[in-house]
C-alpha angles and dihedrals in degrees: 000000000000120000118248096196129040133202118241092265093047092047091049091053090046094056096033098247133116121260087243091058091051090051090050092048090049092052092048091047090055087060092045090052091053089054094042091243129144117275122250100200135045118289115260140183134217112226105188103307094338129094117219133186119206119223092236091056092048091050091049090050091051091048093055095045113112116260112257091025133277092284090060087084114072090200092056093048093045094048090051092052091047091050091051091050091049090049091051094041093240115154094006133111090242115130 
């Protein structure tokens, strides 16, 4: 019998990401949901205190991923680095 729902670790292995990346995507998607924006990561559900990812949602996430991977686009990689620097205050005039 195949599983319908995966734990965070199992889901990470399924899509080829780290569990930390899935957690980060989940946190960002909570913000996107509040602003009625499209989600970045795979859909997930909270079952009690546990987070579960359904196989269908993981497959859908993989289907919408850019071909060649996200790092294939220089603009995407650069904008991510710039966002991280802004968050940490690196290279800005912030005190």
